[in-house]
N, C-alpha and C positions, 0 to 999 in steps of 0.2 A: 402703770406706776411701775411693771415687772421692767422694762426697757429703762427709765432713768434709775430705778432703783441698780441693775446692771452697767449701764454707766456710771454712774457714781464709785462704783466696785473698781470697774477699771479703773479710773481718774485715779484712784486713791493707792491702785497697784502700780502703776508709772511713776507718779510721785514716790512710791516707795523702793521701788526697782533702779528708778536714777540719781534719788539722792544719796550725795557720798560726804563721808569725814573730810575732815583739812587734810588728813594725813593720807586720804587717797590719791591729791593730787601730785604729792612727792614722788619723783623717782628717786630709784637707790644704784648708786652704778653697782656691779656686780663685784668691780674688783680694785676701788678703789686705792688713788696713789697713798702711799706710808706716809708718816708726819716723821722728819728725819731731824734732830736737832744737832747730833754730833757724828763726824765721819771719823775712825780713829784706820790709819793706814800704817803698818808694819812690814818692814824692810828685812830682813836676815839675812846676812852672808856670810851666817857661820858661828861667829866668833862676837860680830857688832848686833845688834836691833836697836835701828833707828825707827823712831814713832814720830808719824805725823796726824797730826791730830786740826780737825777744822770745829769748833762748836759756837753754833749761833743761838743761842736758849729764847732768844724774841722771834723766831722767823723771820716771818719778812718785815718785821721794825725796824724802829730807825738806827739800829745798832749791828753795826759789821758784824761778822763772826770775826772769833778769836783762834785765831791759826800760828800753830806752833809745830816746829819742826827739830827735832831732840840732837840733830848732827851733821854731817856732811857725809857723803857717798864717795865712796873709792871709786878712780876710775877703773875701766876695764875688768868689770866685777859683776859677777849674777847675784844676783836679790832673790832671795823666795817673796812674796808678798801675801799678804791677806788684808782684806777689809771686814769691818765692824761698822754697822749703822744702829744708832740707838737714838729711841724718844725720850729724852729729857725732860719732858714737860709731866710725866707721869712717875709717882715716886711708887715703888723704886723700879729705874729706869726700865724701858721696854726694850729688849735688843732684838730688833728689825732685819735685824744680818737672818734671824731664825724665821722668818715669815718669807723673805727673799731665797733661801734655799727649800723652802717647802712650794712657792710659787714661782720655781727656776723657769720654767719654761717662759713666763712674762717678766724676766728682768734679765736685764745683759750691764756690767760694767765696760766702761771705755775711758782707755787711759790715750792722754796724748800729750807730746812732751818734743821739746826740738829735740833731731838724733843725738845731737850732744850730749844732750843727757842721757839717752837710752831708749834701747826696743822695748817694747813688752810683747809676752804671751801671756796666752790663757793656760792654767793649767787644772781648770775643772769645766765638767757640764752639764748640762742640764738634762732631764730625763729624754728629749730626743737628738739627743747626742750635739748640741750645738752650745756655744759657750756659755758660762757667765760671767767671771772673774771676780768670783770672791776670790780666787786662791791664781797666784798669778807669778812671772819670772818675769825680771827687771835686770836686762845687761844693762852695764853705764857706759856712754861714753868711752871711749882711749884719751882723751884730752880732759885738764880740768875746765872746765865749762857751770856757767851759772845760768838758770832758765824756772820756768814752772811746769810741774805736772800738774795736769787738770783730770779729776775722776769724776766721771759721771754715771750716775745711774739713769738707766732710763728704763720706765715702764712700756710694757706693751709692747718692743721693739718688734721690727719686721727682722728678725734674724735669718731670712732667707733670701734679705736684699741682698744685693751687689757688693759685697767688701765687708759686711756685716760681719759675720763669724771669723773674720780676718783685725777685727777691732777696728774698721771704718766707721766712725759714727755717721757719715755723712748720708747713707741713705736709712739711717736704722728708723727716723719716725717715732713711733712712741710721744712719751711725755719725761719729761724729767722731773727725779724724785729727788736727787740730791745734785749738786756740781760743786767740788769746791775747788781751792786752788791753794798749791803747796810749791812757796818758793825752795829750789833747793839749790845745793853748791855740790858740783862732782870736783874734788881734787885728788889729785897726782899722786 
């Protein structure tokens, strides 16, 4: 009879140790991608501020982002640039830029444009001395031109891969937190 009681107790113990709640099967990523609805890029040449904004309040919903550009860029001019990321699904809007700064080794911005529009250089670095891109410089081309600037925020890129520190997105890997396309006009 003692053996049956011990076996019953052992079986009950095994059931108690191996059972789990519904939440135990869910895994939570250590560093999730951010929810970003609005990307604002500001370009300042000393006197002028050009504001580029992409707002997509329905995310992957049916509505396209609303993109606005407040003016044209001047040829052969250096602009100081900054980027701000917001989650406007919350009230008040959450400034995701602060999270990108805090988690700077896990983020990098990439800027793509035809050379006639201009070239970009990073003006900030992460805790490991690698670029972030929340601050940058844009030197516009020397002649009038039109084209697009693509701004991409990558989450967990490989910042040591070939070309990534110079702004080449090709080998960056990671996942895209946000990507916006701004139509640009450079005038003489």
